[in-house]
C-alpha positions as CSV (number, residue, x, y, z in Angstrom):
1,M,20.5,-25.5,2.0
2,V,23.0,-27.8,3.8
3,G,23.3,-27.6,7.4
4,K,23.2,-23.8,8.3
5,M,24.4,-22.7,5.0
6,I,22.4,-20.3,2.6
7,E,22.7,-21.3,-1.1
8,G,23.2,-18.7,-3.5
9,P,23.3,-18.7,-7.3
10,D,26.2,-20.3,-9.2
11,G,27.3,-22.8,-6.6
12,R,27.9,-19.8,-4.3
13,Y,26.9,-20.1,-0.5
14,I,26.7,-18.2,2.5
15,V,28.5,-20.7,5.2
16,G,28.5,-18.5,8.4
17,T,30.9,-16.6,10.2
18,V,34.5,-17.2,11.9
19,K,36.4,-15.5,14.5
20,I,40.0,-15.0,14.2
21,G,41.9,-16.9,17.5
22,E,45.2,-15.1,19.1
23,K,47.7,-16.7,16.8
24,G,45.5,-15.4,13.5
25,Q,43.8,-19.0,13.2
26,I,40.3,-19.4,11.8
27,V,38.2,-22.9,11.8
28,I,36.6,-23.2,8.5
29,P,33.0,-24.6,9.3
30,K,32.3,-28.3,8.8
31,D,29.6,-27.7,6.3
32,A,32.1,-26.1,4.0
33,R,34.8,-28.9,4.7
34,D,32.3,-31.4,3.8
35,L,30.8,-29.6,0.6
36,L,34.5,-29.2,-0.6
37,G,36.0,-32.1,0.6
38,L,38.8,-30.7,2.5
39,Q,40.9,-32.8,4.9
40,P,43.2,-32.0,7.7
41,G,46.5,-31.4,6.0
42,D,45.2,-29.8,2.9
43,T,47.0,-27.1,1.7
44,L,45.1,-24.0,0.9
45,L,46.3,-20.6,-1.3
46,V,45.5,-17.8,0.5
47,L,44.1,-15.0,-2.1
48,L,44.0,-11.2,-0.8
49,D,42.2,-8.5,-2.3
50,I,42.4,-5.0,-0.6
51,K,38.7,-4.1,-1.6
52,Q,37.0,-7.5,-1.4
53,G,39.0,-9.3,1.4
54,I,40.3,-12.7,1.6
55,A,39.6,-15.9,-0.5
56,L,40.9,-19.6,0.4
57,V,41.5,-21.8,-2.6
58,D,42.2,-25.4,-2.9
59,N,46.0,-25.1,-3.8
60,E,46.1,-28.5,-5.9
61,R,43.1,-27.2,-8.0
62,F,44.7,-23.7,-8.3
63,Q,48.0,-25.0,-9.7
64,Q,45.8,-27.4,-12.0
65,F,43.8,-24.4,-13.3
66,A,47.3,-22.2,-13.8
67,K,48.9,-25.2,-15.6
68,G,45.9,-25.5,-18.1
69,V,46.0,-21.7,-18.7
70,L,49.8,-21.9,-19.4
71,A,49.4,-24.6,-21.7
72,V,46.7,-22.9,-23.6
73,Q,49.2,-19.7,-23.7
74,E,51.9,-21.7,-25.1
75,E,49.7,-23.4,-28.0
76,T,48.2,-19.9,-29.0
77,P,50.6,-18.7,-31.9
78,A,51.8,-15.1,-31.1
79,D,50.1,-12.2,-32.5
80,P,53.2,-9.7,-33.8
81,E,50.5,-6.7,-33.7
82,T,49.7,-7.3,-30.1
83,D,52.9,-9.0,-28.8
84,G,55.8,-6.3,-27.7
């Protein structure tokens, strides 16, 4: 356990709770910022699932992941039976 975080399986943590301010802002808990190496000025991608809620993802890591997925798709030969 790091600080007040509760460690779960597979690199998952319960970090704590945050309150939404008047301008819709939240403060990411210090333990979470430290664990992820987040710094002031970093850009986070906001993902929303109506049933599951909001997730914040490091934008740079997400872009690298997306580029990797696209590269694999470009390298994979098209299957005429499944491609329209």
